[in-house]
C-alpha positions in Angstrom: 5.0 -7.2 26.4 4.2 -8.7 23.0 6.2 -8.8 19.6 5.0 -5.3 18.4 6.4 -3.4 21.2 9.8 -5.6 21.1 10.2 -5.3 17.5 9.5 -1.2 17.5 12.3 -1.1 20.3 14.6 -3.2 18.6 14.4 -1.9 15.1 14.1 1.8 15.9 17.3 4.0 15.9 18.0 4.9 19.7 17.9 8.7 19.5 14.5 8.5 17.6 13.4 6.0 20.5 14.7 8.8 23.1 12.4 11.5 21.2 9.6 9.0 21.2 9.5 8.0 24.9 10.2 11.7 26.3 7.1 12.8 24.0 4.9 10.0 25.1 5.8 8.0 28.0 8.4 10.1 30.0 7.6 8.6 33.2 8.6 5.3 32.0 12.2 6.1 30.8 13.0 8.6 33.8 16.2 6.4 34.9 17.3 5.7 31.3 20.7 7.0 30.6 20.6 7.7 26.9 24.4 8.3 26.5 25.0 4.7 28.1 26.1 1.8 25.6 23.4 1.1 23.1 22.9 -2.6 23.8 22.3 -1.9 27.5 20.0 1.0 26.8 17.8 -1.3 24.5 17.9 -4.2 27.0 16.9 -1.8 29.8 14.1 -0.4 27.4 12.7 -4.1 26.9 12.7 -4.6 30.4 11.0 -1.3 31.3 8.3 -2.4 28.6 7.9 -5.9 30.0 7.1 -4.3 33.7 4.6 -1.8 32.2 0.9 -1.9 32.9 -2.2 -0.2 32.3 -2.7 2.8 30.3 0.9 3.3 29.8 1.5 -0.3 28.4 -1.5 0.1 26.2 -0.4 3.3 24.7 3.2 1.9 24.0 1.3 -1.2 22.4 -1.0 0.9 20.4 1.8 3.1 19.1 4.0 0.2 18.3 1.4 -1.5 16.2 0.6 1.6 14.1 4.5 2.4 13.6 5.4 -1.3 12.6 2.3 -1.8 10.2 4.0 1.2 7.9 7.4 -0.3 7.7 6.2 -2.8 5.0 6.9 -2.0 1.3 3.4 -0.5 0.8 3.6 1.6 3.7 7.0 3.2 2.8 5.9 4.1 -0.5 2.8 5.8 0.8 5.0 7.6 3.6 7.4 8.9 1.1 4.7 10.4 -1.1 3.6 12.4 1.9 6.6 14.2 2.5 6.8 17.7 1.1 9.5 19.1 -1.0 11.0 21.0 1.9 11.1 17.6 4.2 12.9 15.5 1.6 16.5 16.0 2.8 15.4 15.5 6.4 13.7 12.4 5.2 16.4 10.7 3.3 18.9 11.4 6.3 16.6 9.2 8.3 18.2 5.7 9.1 15.6 2.7 8.5 12.0 2.1 7.8 11.2 2.4 11.6 12.9 5.7 11.8 11.0 7.2 9.1 7.5 6.1 10.2 8.5 7.3 13.8 9.7 10.6 12.3 6.2 11.6 10.8 4.4 10.0 13.9 6.0 12.7 16.0 6.0 15.3 13.7 2.5 15.2 12.2 -0.3 13.5 13.7 -3.1 14.4 11.3 -0.7 13.6 8.4 0.2 10.2 10.0 -3.5 9.3 10.2 -4.0 10.0 6.5 -1.0 7.7 5.7 -2.7 4.9 7.8 -5.8 5.4 5.9 -4.1 5.2 2.6 -2.3 2.1 3.8 -5.6 0.7 5.1 -7.3 1.5 1.6 -4.4 -0.1 -0.5 -4.2 -3.3 1.6 -7.7 -3.9 1.2 -7.5 -3.8 -2.5 -8.5 -7.0 -4.3 -9.9 -8.3 -1.1 -13.2 -9.4 -0.1 -14.3 -5.8 1.4 -13.2 -3.9 -2.0 -14.7 -3.1 -5.2 -14.2 -0.8 -8.1 -16.7 1.1 -10.2 -16.6 3.1 -13.4 -17.2 6.8 -12.9 -16.9 10.1 -14.8 -13.4 11.2 -15.7 -11.6 14.7 -14.7 -14.5 15.9 -12.1 -13.5 17.9 -9.2 -14.5 16.4 -5.7 -16.6 19.1 -4.1 -15.7 20.1 -0.6 -18.7 22.7 0.0 -20.2 22.3 3.2 -23.5 21.7 1.7 -22.4 18.9 -0.6 -20.3 17.4 2.4 -23.5 17.4 4.5 -25.7 15.7 1.8 -22.9 13.0 1.4 -22.9 12.5 5.2 -26.7 12.4 5.3 -27.0 9.9 2.6 -24.1 7.6 4.1 -25.9 7.7 7.7 -29.1 6.8 6.1 -27.7 4.0 4.0 -26.2 2.5 7.7 -29.6 3.4 9.4 -27.3 5.3 12.0 -27.2 8.4 14.2 -24.5 10.0 16.1 -21.0 11.6 14.8 -19.8 11.3 11.5 -16.6 12.9 10.1 -15.4 13.2 6.7 -11.7 13.7 5.5 -11.1 14.5 2.0 -7.4 14.7 0.6 -5.0 14.2 -2.4 -2.7 11.4 -2.5 -0.4 9.4 -4.7 -0.4 5.6 -5.5 2.6 3.9 -7.0 2.1 1.2 -9.5 5.6 -0.2 -10.4 8.6 2.1 -10.3 7.8 4.8 -12.8 4.0 5.2 -12.8 2.4 7.4 -10.2 -1.6 7.8 -10.0 -3.1 10.8 -8.7 -6.0 10.1 -6.5 -8.6 11.9 -4.2 -9.1 9.8 -0.9 -12.4 10.2 1.0 -12.7 8.7 4.5 -15.7 8.3 6.5 -15.7 7.5 10.2 -18.9 7.1 11.8 -20.0 6.4 15.2 -21.5 2.9 15.3 -23.8 1.7 18.2 -22.6 1.8 21.8 -21.2 -1.5 23.4 -20.2 -2.2 27.0 -16.8 -3.5 28.0 -15.5 -4.7 31.3 -12.5 -2.8 32.7 -10.6 -2.2 36.0 -11.0 1.0 38.0 -8.5 0.8 40.5 -9.1 -2.5 41.9 -12.9 -2.7 41.0 -14.2 -4.2 37.9 -16.5 -1.9 36.2 -18.7 -1.7 33.1 -17.6 1.2 30.5 -19.5 2.3 27.6 -17.5 2.7 24.4 -18.6 3.9 21.0 -16.7 2.3 18.5 -15.9 4.1 15.1 -16.5 2.4 11.7 -14.8 3.3 8.6 -15.5 3.5 4.9 -12.6 4.4 2.4 -13.2 5.6 -1.1 -10.6 6.5 -3.7 -11.4 8.6 -6.9 -8.8 8.7 -9.9 -9.8 11.5 -12.1 -7.8 10.6 -15.0 -9.7 7.2 -15.5 -12.7 8.1 -13.7 -12.2 4.8 -11.5 -13.8 5.0 -8.0 -12.7 2.2 -5.5 -14.3 1.6 -2.1 -13.3 -0.6 0.9 -15.9 -1.2 3.5 -17.9 -4.1 4.8 -21.2 -5.5 3.2 -21.8 -6.0 -0.6 -24.6 -4.0 -0.9 -22.8 -1.0 1.0 -19.9 -1.4 -1.7 -22.6 -0.9 -4.4 -24.4 2.1 -2.8 -21.7 4.0 -1.3 -19.8 5.0 -4.8 -23.3 6.0 -6.2 -23.7 8.5 -3.1 -20.4 9.6 -3.5 -20.7 10.4 -7.3 -24.1 11.8 -6.8 -23.2 14.2 -4.0 -19.4 15.1 -4.5 -19.1 14.9 -8.2 -22.3 15.9 -9.1 -22.5 13.0 -11.8 -24.6 10.0 -11.1 -23.3 6.5 -12.1 -25.1 3.4 -12.8 -22.8 1.3 -10.9 -21.1 -0.6 -13.5 -17.8 -2.7 -12.0 -14.6 -2.6 -13.3 -13.4 -6.1 -14.3 -10.5 -6.9 -11.9 -7.3 -8.3 -12.9 -5.0 -10.2 -10.6 -1.7 -10.8 -11.7 0.6 -14.2 -10.6 4.1 -14.1 -11.7 5.8 -16.7 -9.5 6.1 -19.2 -12.6 8.5 -16.9 -14.0 11.0 -17.7 -11.2 11.8 -20.6 -13.6 12.7 -20.5 -17.1 9.5 -21.0 -19.7 8.6 -20.6 -22.9 6.5 -17.5 -23.6 5.0 -18.3 -27.1 3.6 -16.0 -29.3 1.9 -15.6 -32.7 4.2 -14.0 -35.6 1.2 -12.5 -37.2 1.2 -9.9 -34.6 4.5 -8.8 -35.8 6.5 -10.1 -32.8 10.1 -11.3 -33.4 10.9 -12.5 -29.9 9.8 -12.5 -26.0 12.2 -12.3 -23.1 12.3 -11.9 -19.4 14.8 -9.3 -18.8 14.5 -7.9 -15.1 13.5 -10.2 -12.1 13.3 -8.6 -8.5 13.3 -11.1 -5.8 13.0 -11.2 -2.2 13.4 -13.7 0.7 9.6 -14.2 2.5 8.9 -11.5 4.9 12.1 -9.6 3.9 12.0 -5.9 2.6 15.6 -6.6 1.1 15.5 -7.3 -2.9 17.9 -8.6 -5.4 17.3 -7.1 -8.9 18.7 -9.1 -12.0 18.5 -6.8 -15.0 19.9 -8.0 -18.6 20.1 -5.8 -21.6 17.7 -6.6 -24.4 20.6 -7.3 -26.8 22.0 -10.3 -24.6 21.8 -13.6 -26.0 21.8 -15.7 -22.9 18.6 -15.9 -20.8 18.3 -14.2 -17.4 18.1 -17.4 -15.8 21.5 -18.6 -17.2 23.5 -15.4 -16.3 21.8 -15.6 -12.8 23.0 -19.2 -12.5 26.5 -18.2 -14.0 26.8 -15.2 -11.6 25.6 -16.9 -8.1 26.0 -20.4 -8.9 24.8 -22.6 -5.8 23.6 -19.4 -4.2 21.3 -18.5 -7.2 18.4 -16.5 -5.6 16.2 -17.8 -8.4 16.5 -21.4 -6.8 16.8 -20.5 -3.2 13.1 -20.0 -1.9 13.1 -16.4 -3.1 9.9 -15.0 -4.0 9.5 -12.8 -7.1 8.3 -9.3 -6.4 8.3 -7.8 -10.0 9.1 -8.9 -13.7 10.0 -7.2 -16.8 8.9 -8.8 -19.9 10.3 -7.5 -23.3 8.4 -7.9 -26.4 10.4 -7.3 -29.5 8.5 -6.4 -32.6 9.7 -6.9 -36.3 11.2 -3.9 -38.0 8.4 -2.1 -39.9 8.0 1.5 -41.4 7.5 3.2 -38.0 10.7 1.4 -36.5 13.6 0.0 -38.9 15.2 -1.9 -35.9 12.2 -3.1 -34.5 10.3 -1.3 -31.5 10.5 -3.1 -28.2 7.5 -3.2 -25.7 8.6 -3.4 -21.9 5.9 -4.6 -19.6 6.4 -4.3 -15.8 4.3 -6.7 -13.5 4.1 -6.7 -9.6 1.8 -8.9 -7.9 -1.3 -8.6 -7.2 -2.5 -5.7 -9.3 0.6 -3.7 -10.6 1.2 -3.6 -14.2 2.2 -0.7 -16.4 0.2 -1.4 -19.3 -2.1 1.5 -18.3 0.5 4.1 -19.9 1.1 2.2 -23.0 -0.7 3.1 -26.5 -4.1 1.4 -27.3 -2.1 -1.2 -29.7 0.4 -2.0 -27.0 -2.5 -2.4 -24.3 -4.2 -4.9 -26.7 -1.0 -7.0 -27.4 0.2 -7.0 -23.9 -3.5 -7.8 -22.6 -3.6 -10.7 -25.1 -0.3 -12.3 -23.8 -0.4 -12.0 -20.5 -3.7 -14.0 -20.6 -2.1 -16.5 -22.8 0.8 -16.9 -20.8 -1.4 -17.2 -17.6 0.3 -14.3 -15.8 -3.5 -12.7 -15.3 -6.9 -13.7 -14.4 -10.2 -11.8 -14.5 -12.0 -12.2 -11.0 
């Protein structure tokens, strides 16, 4: 049966499982009494899945994998941004992560695929098949048939390919931290790859089937910054595709200058440490004022948040509150941190301004939304404290 199917059946509310099976695998559940005891129904569904074979098993396995994938923190964030205002109440009434993913899976197959594409793109960020480039700011992405066709043709020329190709262009939102939302244009390229032969059973005979696999290219364009990101196999492809996109769909050629990549590493802040600073920068004090932690492989979090005027450290308060069960000493992983930099009083602020910097691994930081002066200070000290590296 596999762990994906088991997880899907065990984690999804029963009423939603009923909707799924009656819409996609009715034959499998003809003998299921959905009004029976919940434990008994889930046990029966697991037995049915264990006995399933052929196309029915393949469909159940594929659907389970797709739904489970989007139950992580990133998938839930992307899913939420796909919900329209008119759907919000219905969405918030759903019971858990699996319920929310399955809701969209059953409601809108096209939108669900877009959420999958966004998840695929964002999980690829900072990985070996990802690159980012500096592009023009505030340009509208062309959707005209002529320009899209030119984009298609150049992509196929790059891959020396023929056959079917499909382009999907849509708007989306990416969350960076709790309070920063980035508006993006996502471009997905689906192209037909070379055919291959796979063995399969037809009745009881072994036959060869020709399949034509689909290869994907993912691009995002952020109009506000001009940043163009690409996820695709092949270093040369990652260099060429943003140039093709900018030339054909933005009508503004680029030279292919890469964006320096910052990777944040915050796990050292699980323990109290000295965050030294230079008084010449007008800084009075630096404190960690928020820590969000979670157990490995868990979606549940514990957030420790202290006032900036609190004299004790967040570490002392956590120890006082939780004692032997202190999450900072229990194998938890740090998910997000807030560092508060207090400046000395000056003409602009008689009490002294406070710069709050939120950081999330691997590449979430809200310095982008700060003033130029605050960015310079923040960048300097995040590097000094070894919380960021340029790769």
